[in-house]
C-alpha positions in Angstrom: 39.6 61.0 -23.9 42.8 59.4 -25.1 43.4 57.6 -28.4 43.0 54.2 -26.9 39.6 54.9 -25.5 38.4 56.4 -28.7 39.6 53.4 -30.7 38.0 51.0 -28.2 34.7 52.7 -28.7 35.1 52.8 -32.5 36.1 49.1 -32.4 32.9 48.2 -30.6 31.0 50.1 -33.3 32.8 48.3 -36.0 32.1 44.9 -34.5 28.4 45.7 -34.6 28.8 46.8 -38.2 30.3 43.4 -39.1 27.4 41.7 -37.4 25.0 43.8 -39.4 26.7 42.7 -42.6 26.4 46.1 -44.2 28.9 48.1 -46.1 27.1 51.2 -45.0 27.2 50.4 -41.4 30.9 49.5 -41.7 31.4 52.9 -43.2 29.7 54.5 -40.2 32.1 52.5 -37.9 35.0 53.8 -39.9 33.8 57.3 -39.4 33.3 56.7 -35.7 36.9 55.5 -35.5 38.3 58.5 -37.3 36.2 60.8 -35.2 37.0 59.1 -31.9 40.7 58.8 -32.4 41.4 62.5 -31.8 38.6 63.6 -29.5 40.8 64.7 -26.7 42.3 67.4 -28.8 39.0 68.7 -30.3 37.6 72.0 -29.3 34.4 71.7 -27.3 32.5 73.3 -30.1 33.8 71.0 -32.8 31.5 68.3 -34.1 32.3 64.7 -33.4 30.4 61.5 -32.4 31.0 62.5 -28.8 29.0 65.7 -29.4 25.9 63.5 -29.8 25.6 63.0 -26.1 22.3 61.8 -24.9 20.5 64.0 -22.5 19.3 62.1 -19.5 16.6 64.5 -18.7 14.5 63.1 -21.6 13.8 66.6 -23.0 16.3 66.2 -25.8 17.6 62.7 -26.4 20.5 63.8 -28.6 22.4 67.0 -27.9 25.6 68.5 -29.1 28.1 69.2 -26.3 29.7 72.6 -26.6 31.8 75.0 -24.6 29.7 78.1 -24.1 27.3 77.2 -26.9 24.5 74.6 -26.5 25.3 72.6 -29.5 27.8 74.1 -32.0 28.2 71.4 -34.7 30.7 72.6 -37.2 32.4 75.9 -36.3 35.1 75.0 -33.8 36.6 78.5 -34.3 33.2 80.2 -34.3 33.9 81.7 -37.7 30.6 80.5 -39.2 31.7 77.7 -41.6 32.7 74.1 -41.5 35.9 74.6 -43.3 37.1 77.4 -41.0 37.8 74.9 -38.3 40.8 73.7 -40.3 42.5 77.1 -40.4 45.6 77.6 -38.3 44.0 80.3 -36.2 40.9 78.1 -35.6 43.1 75.2 -34.6 45.1 77.4 -32.2 41.9 78.6 -30.6 40.7 75.0 -30.2 43.9 74.0 -28.5 43.8 77.0 -26.1 40.2 76.2 -25.4 41.0 72.5 -24.7 43.8 73.6 -22.3 41.4 75.8 -20.4 39.0 72.9 -19.7 38.8 72.0 -16.0 39.1 68.4 -14.8 35.3 68.4 -14.2 34.7 69.6 -17.7 36.9 67.0 -19.2 35.2 64.3 -17.2 31.8 65.5 -18.4 33.0 65.5 -21.9 34.3 62.0 -21.6 30.9 60.8 -20.3 29.3 62.6 -23.3 31.6 60.8 -25.7 31.0 57.4 -24.2 27.2 58.0 -24.3 27.4 59.0 -27.9 29.4 55.9 -28.8 27.0 53.8 -26.9 24.1 55.2 -28.9 25.9 54.6 -32.2 26.8 51.0 -31.2 23.2 50.3 -30.1 21.8 51.7 -33.4 24.3 49.6 -35.4 23.2 46.5 -33.4 19.6 47.3 -34.1 20.5 47.8 -37.8 22.1 44.3 -37.9 19.0 42.6 -36.5 16.7 44.6 -38.7 18.7 43.7 -41.8 18.6 40.0 -40.8 14.9 40.0 -40.2 13.0 37.9 -42.7 9.4 38.3 -43.7 8.9 35.7 -46.4 5.3 34.6 -45.6 2.2 36.3 -46.8 0.7 36.8 -43.4 -1.6 39.7 -42.7 0.4 43.0 -42.7 3.5 41.4 -44.2 3.7 44.0 -47.0 3.4 46.9 -44.6 6.1 45.3 -42.4 8.5 44.9 -45.4 8.0 48.5 -46.2 8.6 49.5 -42.6 11.8 47.4 -42.6 13.1 49.2 -45.6 12.2 52.6 -44.2 13.9 51.9 -40.9 17.1 50.6 -42.7 17.1 53.6 -45.0 16.7 56.0 -42.0 19.6 54.3 -40.2 21.9 54.2 -43.3 20.9 57.5 -44.9 20.6 59.7 -41.8 21.0 58.5 -38.3 24.4 56.7 -38.4 26.1 59.2 -40.8 24.8 62.2 -38.9 25.7 60.8 -35.4 29.2 60.0 -36.6 29.7 63.3 -38.3 27.7 66.0 -36.6 30.0 68.7 -38.1 28.7 67.9 -41.6 26.7 70.6 -43.4 23.0 70.6 -42.6 21.0 69.0 -45.4 17.7 70.6 -46.4 15.6 68.5 -48.7 13.0 70.3 -50.8 10.0 68.1 -51.3 6.4 68.4 -52.3 3.6 67.5 -54.6 3.8 67.1 -58.4 4.0 70.5 -60.1 4.4 72.4 -56.8 7.4 74.3 -58.2 10.2 72.7 -56.2 12.8 72.9 -58.9 11.8 76.4 -59.8 12.1 77.5 -56.2 15.6 75.8 -55.9 16.8 77.4 -59.0 15.6 80.8 -58.0 17.2 80.6 -54.5 20.5 79.4 -56.0 20.4 82.0 -58.7 20.9 79.7 -61.6 19.3 76.7 -63.2 20.7 73.7 -61.4 17.6 71.4 -61.4 15.6 71.1 -64.6 11.9 72.0 -64.0 9.7 69.6 -66.1 7.1 70.7 -68.6 5.8 67.1 -68.8 5.0 65.1 -65.6 6.4 63.1 -64.0 9.7 65.0 -63.7 12.8 65.2 -61.4 13.5 61.5 -61.7 16.8 61.9 -59.9 17.7 64.1 -57.0 20.0 67.1 -57.3 22.1 68.2 -54.4 23.6 71.7 -54.4 26.4 72.6 -52.0 29.1 75.2 -51.5 32.3 74.2 -53.4 34.2 74.0 -50.1 31.7 71.5 -48.8 32.2 69.0 -51.7 34.1 66.5 -49.6 31.1 65.9 -47.4 29.0 64.6 -50.3 31.3 63.0 -52.9 31.6 59.9 -50.7 28.9 57.7 -49.4 28.4 59.4 -46.1 24.8 60.4 -47.0 22.6 58.2 -49.2 25.3 55.5 -49.6 23.3 53.5 -52.0 23.2 56.2 -54.7 25.9 56.7 -57.4 27.3 60.2 -57.6 27.6 62.4 -60.7 28.7 66.0 -61.0 28.3 68.6 -63.6 27.8 72.3 -64.1 24.9 71.6 -66.4 21.3 71.4 -65.0 20.5 68.0 -63.5 17.5 66.0 -62.4 16.8 64.0 -65.5 19.4 61.3 -65.0 18.5 57.7 -64.3 16.8 57.1 -61.0 19.2 56.2 -58.3 21.9 58.8 -59.3 22.6 61.7 -57.1 23.7 64.8 -59.1 26.1 67.0 -57.2 26.2 70.7 -58.1 28.7 73.1 -56.5 27.4 76.7 -56.3 29.0 79.7 -54.5 25.5 81.1 -53.8 24.9 78.3 -51.3 26.3 79.3 -47.9 28.9 77.0 -46.3 27.4 74.6 -43.8 24.2 74.1 -45.8 23.2 71.8 -48.7 20.0 71.8 -50.6 18.6 68.7 -52.2 15.8 68.8 -54.8 13.8 65.6 -54.5 11.3 63.9 -56.8 7.5 64.3 -56.3 6.0 62.7 -53.3 2.8 61.9 -55.2 4.4 61.0 -58.5 2.6 58.5 -60.7 6.0 56.7 -60.9 6.4 54.4 -57.9 10.2 54.7 -58.0 9.9 58.5 -57.7 7.6 58.3 -54.7 9.9 55.8 -53.0 12.9 57.9 -53.6 11.2 61.0 -52.4 10.3 59.2 -49.1 13.9 58.0 -48.7 15.3 61.4 -49.3 13.0 63.2 -46.9 14.0 60.6 -44.2 17.7 61.5 -44.8 17.1 65.2 -44.3 18.0 67.4 -41.3 15.4 69.8 -42.5 12.4 69.6 -44.8 11.6 72.5 -47.0 8.1 71.4 -48.0 6.6 73.1 -51.0 2.8 73.1 -51.8 0.5 75.3 -53.7 -2.6 77.3 -53.0 -4.6 74.9 -55.0 -3.2 71.7 -53.4 -2.1 72.6 -49.8 -4.9 70.5 -48.3 -4.3 67.4 -50.3 -4.1 64.2 -48.3 -0.7 62.9 -49.5 1.4 66.0 -48.5 -0.3 66.0 -45.1 0.6 62.3 -44.6 4.2 63.3 -45.1 3.9 66.3 -42.8 2.2 64.3 -40.2 5.1 61.8 -40.2 7.5 64.7 -39.8 5.5 65.9 -36.8 5.4 62.4 -35.3 9.2 62.2 -35.4 9.9 65.8 -34.6 11.6 66.5 -37.9 12.5 70.2 -38.5 10.1 71.5 -41.2 9.7 74.7 -43.1 6.7 75.1 -45.4 6.5 77.1 -48.6 3.1 78.1 -50.0 3.7 78.6 -53.8 1.5 80.2 -56.4 -0.8 82.0 -54.0 -3.3 84.5 -55.6 -2.7 88.0 -54.3 -6.3 88.5 -53.4 -6.5 85.4 -51.2 -2.9 84.9 -50.1 -3.6 86.1 -46.5 -6.6 83.8 -46.1 -4.9 80.8 -47.5 -1.7 81.4 -45.5 -3.8 81.8 -42.3 -5.7 78.5 -43.0 -2.4 76.7 -43.7 -0.9 78.0 -40.5 -3.9 76.8 -38.6 -3.6 73.3 -40.1 0.1 73.2 -39.2 -0.7 74.2 -35.7 -3.4 71.5 -35.4 -0.9 68.8 -36.5 1.9 69.7 -34.2 3.9 71.8 -36.6 2.9 75.2 -35.4 6.5 76.3 -34.8 7.5 75.6 -38.4 8.5 78.6 -40.5 5.8 79.3 -43.2 6.7 81.3 -46.3 4.4 82.3 -49.2 5.1 83.1 -52.8 2.6 85.1 -54.7 1.5 83.9 -58.0 3.7 85.4 -60.7 5.3 84.9 -64.1 8.7 83.2 -64.4 11.5 84.7 -66.5 13.1 83.2 -69.6 15.2 80.8 -67.5 12.1 79.6 -65.7 13.0 81.4 -62.5 10.9 83.5 -60.1 11.6 87.2 -59.3 14.3 87.3 -56.6 12.0 89.4 -54.4 9.5 86.6 -54.2 12.0 84.2 -52.6 14.1 86.8 -50.6 12.6 85.8 -47.3 13.3 82.1 -47.9 16.8 82.8 -49.1 17.6 85.0 -46.1 16.3 82.4 -43.7 18.5 79.7 -45.2 21.5 82.1 -45.1 20.9 83.0 -41.5 20.5 79.4 -40.6 23.8 78.5 -42.2 25.5 81.3 -40.4 24.0 80.6 -37.0 25.8 77.6 -35.5 23.4 77.4 -32.6 20.4 77.4 -34.9 21.9 74.7 -37.1 22.8 72.6 -34.0 19.2 73.0 -32.8 17.8 71.7 -36.1 20.1 68.7 -36.1 19.5 68.0 -32.5 15.7 68.1 -32.9 15.7 65.9 -36.0 18.1 63.4 -34.5 16.1 63.2 -31.3 12.9 62.6 -33.3 14.5 60.1 -35.6 15.9 58.0 -32.7 12.6 58.1 -30.8 10.7 57.1 -33.9 13.0 54.2 -34.5 12.4 53.0 -31.0 8.6 53.3 -31.4 8.6 51.5 -34.7 10.6 48.5 -33.4 7.8 46.8 -31.3 5.3 46.7 -34.2 7.9 45.4 -36.5 9.0 42.8 -34.0 5.4 41.7 -33.7 5.2 41.3 -37.5 8.4 39.1 -37.4 6.9 37.1 -34.5 3.7 36.6 -36.6 5.9 35.2 -39.3 7.5 32.7 -36.9 4.2 31.7 -35.5 2.7 31.2 -38.9 5.6 29.0 -39.9 5.1 26.9 -36.8 1.4 26.6 -37.6 2.1 25.5 -41.2 4.6 22.9 -40.1 2.4 21.6 -37.3 -0.6 21.2 -39.6 1.4 19.1 -42.0 3.0 17.2 -39.2 -0.4 16.4 -37.9 -1.6 15.2 -41.3 1.3 12.8 -41.6 1.2 11.7 -38.0 -2.4 10.7 -38.6 -1.3 8.7 -41.6 1.3 6.9 -39.5 -1.4 6.1 -36.9 -3.8 4.9 -39.5 -1.2 2.6 -41.0 -0.3 1.2 -37.6 -3.9 0.5 -36.9 -4.5 -1.2 -40.2 -1.4 -3.3 -39.7 -2.8 -4.7 -36.4 -6.6 -4.9 -36.8 -6.6 -7.5 -39.6 -7.1 -5.0 -42.4 -4.1 -6.4 -44.3 -5.4 -10.0 -43.9 -8.1 -9.5 -46.5 -8.6 -10.4 -50.1 -5.6 -11.9 -51.8 -3.5 -12.1 -48.6 -6.2 -14.1 -46.8 -6.8 -16.4 -49.7 -3.2 -17.2 -50.2 -2.6 -17.8 -46.5 -5.5 -20.1 -46.2 -4.4 -22.1 -49.2 -0.9 -22.3 -47.8 -1.8 -23.5 -44.3 -5.0 -25.4 -44.9 -6.6 -23.7 -41.9 -9.1 -26.3 -40.9 -6.7 -29.3 -41.0 -4.0 -27.5 -39.2 -6.4 -26.5 -36.4 -7.3 -30.1 -36.0 -3.7 -31.1 -36.0 -2.8 -28.5 -33.3 -5.5 -30.1 -31.2 -4.3 -33.7 -31.7 -1.2 -35.6 -30.6 1.6 -33.1 -30.1 4.2 -35.7 -31.1 2.9 -35.7 -34.7 3.0 -31.9 -34.9 6.6 -31.7 -36.1 5.9 -33.8 -39.2 2.7 -31.9 -39.9 4.5 -28.6 -39.7 7.2 -29.8 -41.9 4.8 -31.1 -44.5 2.7 -27.9 -44.3 5.5 -25.4 -44.2 8.7 -26.8 -45.3 7.9 -28.3 -48.6 5.9 -25.5 -50.3 8.4 -23.0 -51.6 6.1 -21.9 -54.4 3.2 -21.3 -52.0 5.4 -19.4 -49.6 6.3 -17.1 -52.4 2.7 -16.6 -53.2 1.8 -15.7 -49.7 4.9 -13.4 -49.4 4.0 -11.6 -52.6 0.5 -11.2 -51.5 1.6 -9.7 -48.2 4.0 -7.4 -50.0 1.4 -6.2 -52.5 -1.2 -5.7 -49.8 1.1 -3.8 -47.5 2.4 -1.6 -50.3 -1.1 -0.8 -51.3 -1.9 0.2 -47.7 1.1 2.4 -47.5 0.4 4.2 -50.8 -3.2 4.7 -49.8 -2.4 6.4 -46.6 0.5 8.4 -48.0 -1.8 9.8 -50.6 -4.5 10.6 -47.9 -1.9 12.3 -45.7 -0.7 14.5 -48.6 -4.2 15.5 -49.5 -5.0 16.4 -45.9 -1.8 18.5 -45.6 -2.5 20.3 -48.9 -6.1 21.0 -47.8 -4.9 22.7 -44.6 -2.4 24.8 -46.5 -4.9 25.8 -49.1 -7.1 27.2 -46.4 -4.6 30.0 -45.6 -2.8 32.7 -47.7 0.7 31.7 -46.5 -0.1 28.0 -47.2 -1.4 28.8 -50.7 1.8 30.8 -51.3 4.0 27.8 -50.3 2.0 25.4 -52.5 2.3 27.8 -55.4 6.1 28.0 -54.8 6.3 24.2 -54.8 4.3 23.9 -58.0 6.4 26.6 -59.7 9.6 24.8 -58.7 8.4 21.4 -60.0 7.1 23.0 -63.2 10.4 24.6 -63.8 12.3 21.4 -63.1 9.9 19.5 -65.5 10.4 22.1 -68.3 14.2 21.7 -68.1 14.0 17.9 -68.3 13.8 16.2 -71.7 10.6 14.2 -70.9 8.9 17.1 -69.2 8.3 14.9 -66.2 11.2 15.8 -63.9 10.8 15.0 -60.2 7.6 13.2 -60.9 5.7 16.3 -62.1 4.0 14.3 -64.8 0.5 13.3 -63.6 0.9 15.4 -60.5 3.1 12.7 -59.0 5.4 15.4 -57.6 2.9 17.9 -56.3 2.7 18.2 -52.6 -1.0 17.2 -52.7 -0.1 13.8 -53.9 2.3 11.2 -52.8 5.8 11.7 -54.2 6.9 10.0 -57.4 9.5 8.2 -55.4 7.0 6.8 -52.8 5.9 3.6 -54.6 9.5 2.4 -55.0 10.4 3.5 -51.5 7.4 1.7 -50.0 8.3 -1.5 -51.9 11.8 -1.4 -50.5 10.4 -0.8 -47.0 8.1 -3.9 -47.2 10.9 -6.1 -48.5 13.3 -4.9 -45.8 10.7 -5.6 -43.2 10.0 -9.1 -44.5 13.8 -9.8 -44.5 13.9 -8.6 -40.9 11.1 -11.0 -39.9 12.8 -13.9 -41.5 16.1 -13.0 -39.7 14.1 -12.7 -36.4 12.8 -16.3 -36.9 16.3 -17.6 -37.6 17.8 -15.9 -34.6 15.1 -17.1 -32.3 15.4 -20.6 -33.5 19.1 -20.7 -33.4 19.0 -20.9 -29.6 16.6 -23.9 -29.6 18.2 -27.1 -30.7 14.9 -28.9 -30.6 13.6 -26.7 -33.4 16.6 -26.8 -35.6 15.1 -29.4 -38.0 11.9 -27.5 -38.3 13.7 -24.2 -39.0 15.8 -25.9 -41.6 12.7 -26.7 -43.6 10.2 -24.0 -42.4 11.9 -20.6 -41.9 9.9 -19.0 -44.7 6.6 -20.5 -43.5 7.2 -19.6 -39.9 8.2 -16.1 -41.0 4.9 -15.7 -42.9 3.1 -17.0 -39.8 4.8 -14.3 -37.7 3.8 -11.6 -40.3 0.2 -12.8 -40.2 0.2 -12.7 -36.4 1.5 -9.2 -36.4 -1.3 -8.1 -38.8 -3.9 -9.5 -36.4 -2.3 -8.6 -33.1 -4.9 -6.0 -32.2 -8.0 -8.0 -33.0 -8.3 -10.0 -29.8 -9.8 -13.5 -29.6 -11.8 -14.2 -32.9 -15.4 -15.0 -32.5 -18.0 -16.2 -34.9 -17.3 -15.2 -38.5 -13.8 -14.0 -37.5 -12.7 -17.6 -37.0 -12.8 -18.3 -40.7 -11.5 -14.8 -41.6 -8.2 -13.2 -41.1 -8.3 -13.2 -37.3 -9.0 -16.9 -37.2 -6.2 -17.6 -39.7 -3.9 -15.6 -37.5 -4.7 -17.9 -34.6 -3.4 -20.7 -36.7 -0.2 -18.9 -37.3 0.3 -18.0 -33.6 -0.3 -21.6 -32.5 2.2 -22.8 -35.0 4.8 -20.3 -33.7 4.0 -21.2 -30.0 4.4 -24.9 -30.8 7.9 -24.2 -32.0 9.1 -21.3 -29.8 6.8 -21.1 -26.8 4.3 -18.5 -25.8 6.7 -15.9 -24.3 9.1 -16.0 -27.1 6.4 -15.6 -29.7 5.0 -12.5 -28.0 8.5 -11.0 -28.0 8.9 -11.8 -31.6 5.6 -10.2 -32.5 6.5 -7.0 -30.5 9.9 -6.7 -32.2 8.4 -7.3 -35.7 5.7 -4.7 -35.1 8.2 -2.2 -33.7 10.4 -2.6 -36.7 7.5 -2.2 -39.1 6.4 1.0 -37.2 9.9 2.5 -37.4 10.1 1.8 -41.1 6.7 3.3 -41.7 7.7 6.4 -39.7 10.8 6.8 -41.8 8.9 6.4 -45.0 6.3 9.0 -44.1 8.9 11.3 -42.7 10.4 11.4 -46.1 7.0 12.5 -47.5 6.6 15.1 -44.8 10.1 16.4 -45.6 8.8 17.6 -49.0 6.6 20.1 -47.2 9.5 21.1 -44.8 11.7 21.7 -47.9 9.2 24.3 -49.1 9.0 25.9 -45.7 12.8 26.0 -45.6 12.8 28.1 -48.7 11.0 30.7 -46.7 13.1 30.7 -43.5 11.9 32.5 -40.4 14.0 32.8 -37.2 11.8 32.6 -34.1 14.5 34.4 -32.1 14.6 37.5 -34.3 11.6 39.1 -32.7 13.2 38.9 -29.2 16.5 40.2 -30.6 14.7 43.2 -32.1 13.0 44.0 -28.9 16.3 43.8 -27.0 18.1 45.9 -29.6 15.4 48.6 -29.5 15.5 48.6 -25.7 19.2 49.1 -25.8 18.8 52.2 -28.1 16.1 53.5 -25.8 18.4 53.1 -22.8 20.9 55.4 -24.5 18.4 58.2 -24.8 
C-alpha cells in the first residue's frame, strides 16, 4: 500500500474523529495516520492497523495478518520483543521479507489494511454518535443507559481504538479482584519488589499502578491507553495517589512486550474505586483475576467474570490463600464454575495460604507458575497475538450487541420528550378553544359588559327605531352613537375588562392542566422541579426576591406567567384598535355613511365587538332577547343599516379571525415557558437511528 493510500485511510479516520469531538479519538486518528503512512515497507509480522484485518469467516472478527505466523503483533524480526523490530538486523530482515512477497500476497495485505482502516473508521463514527447521545430525562432505565454510554465510550477510548491503531504495543494484563484478595501482594511478588503498596486498612489501592519494562516506557507515557488519566512515575511504591492518576513503574523483571496493571478493588466501598476498576478491566488485553478461597463464590467477582465471558475477554484466574488441606477441592470447584460460565479454557492458578516476608511478599515458589506463564506469554508472539485477537474480537462484538439497547434508550428519551410536549400543547390548545368558544357564545356579554351596552344603546328604543321609518334611522343612530363619548368609553372599558378576565382565567386553567399532566410522570416532575429551581435561583439573586414573577407563584409553570396580565391587556387593546380601523376602512368606501362614521365610529366599533361575541348564539329566543344575544341583534342591525348584510358578515369574520390570532399568540407565549424547560433537556430524535446505522457499519466490518 503506498503512502497516499495510507494517508487517505488515515484522513478518513481523522474526519470521523473530528465528528466525534473527542481528543482521544483524534489521537487515535493520528496513530492511524502514522501507522498507515509506511505500511508498504512493513514486514508482514510487524504490527500496524492493517494487521487488524477482519476475518470474513466470522470465526475471528479481528485477526493479525502475518507472514508465516497467524498473528505476530510486535516482533517483526522474530526476536521476541517489541523494541527488537527497530534494530538494524530486524529492519533488514523486514525489507527482505517485504521484497519476497508475491503480487497475490501484496494484494491480500492491501485488502487487510483497507479492512482494518474501515473498522477503525466505523468505530470512530460510532464513538461520535455515542458521545453526542443525550439522556437528560428520567425515563425508566435512564440511569442504566447513562452508565452503559460511559462504559462503551471508555471501552472505545481506553482499549478498542488504541489497540486497533497500535497492535504492536505491549500486551496489558490488568490484575483485578475483590477487596483484600491480595492483588498488590501478588503483583509485588511477581515483580520481585514492592511497586504497589498493599493496604492494611480498607479501602486501598485508590490509584492504579502500571509496571512495564524500561524499554517499553514510550508505549505508556503518552495517552495511548487510558487517555483520561494523568501520568506519574517514581521508583517508590505507588497506589496511594489521588484517584485518576496512573503511576508508571519501570522494572527489568517485567518481560518486554508485557505490562501489568494493579487495579482498585472491584467491590470497594468507595464508588470511585469500583468505577475505576471497571474501566481498567475494560482496557485490558488480559485479565489476571484474583480471588480467595473464602470469597471465590461471591456474586460481585462472578458478575465481572461473566461479563468477560460474554465479550470473550482473555482471563486467567488466581485462587489466593487456599488452605493446604482443601486446596484441591476448592480449585476443582472453581474450575467447574469457570467451565459452567464459559471460561473453562482460562488458566487457573492457586496459591497456598502462607506467611508473607518483611516486605509483605509471598515466597517466590508460590507464584513461580504464574510468573513463568507471564514470561512465556511475553516471549511467544503467537500467544500474545492470540490473546489480543480474542479480546479485540469480543470487545467489538460486545460493542455491536450493546448498541441496539442503548439506541432504544435514546429513542425512549425522544418519545418521552414528544409526549411531554404534546401533553402541554394539548392543554394550551384546549385553552385557545375555550377562549374562542367563550368569545362567540355570549359569555363575554354578561355582567358589566351587558349592563354598559344596554345603557349605551337603549335596547328597547333602538329596536323600535329599527322597525320604524328608515329615513329617520340616521338621526337616531347619530343621537344614540355619535354624541356619547363618555358612554362609549364605559362600554369599551367594560369589554376590555371582561375579555382580559376571560383570557386570564383560561391561561391559568391551561397552566394547571399542563402542570397536572407533567406531575403524573417522573420526567415531568423532573422538568417542573428544574423550572422551580431556576426561578428560585433567579428570585434569590434579585433584590426584591421576586425575579421573573416568582413571588406568589406568578412565575411557576403551574400558574399563568407574571407577564400575562400586562400581555393580555395589550392584546385586548390591540384588538379593539383593529376593530375600529376595520369600521373606518369599511365606511371609507361608502359615501352615504360618511356622516354617520364621522360621529359614530366608536359606537359602531363597539357594536361590531358585541356582534362578534354573540356570533355563535344563533337567533335569540325568549329570555335571550333581553340578554346578551338580544343586545347583539341590536348591534348587528345597526351595522347592517350602515354597511349592508354582506359587508357586516365580512367584518365580523375578520374581527373574529384577528381576535383568534392574537389569542393564539398570547397562549403560545405561555406554552413557550414549558418548551423552554424542555429545551434545557434536549433530545435528538435522529440519534437513535444514527446509532443503529453506526453499529451496523461496525458489524459489516467484522
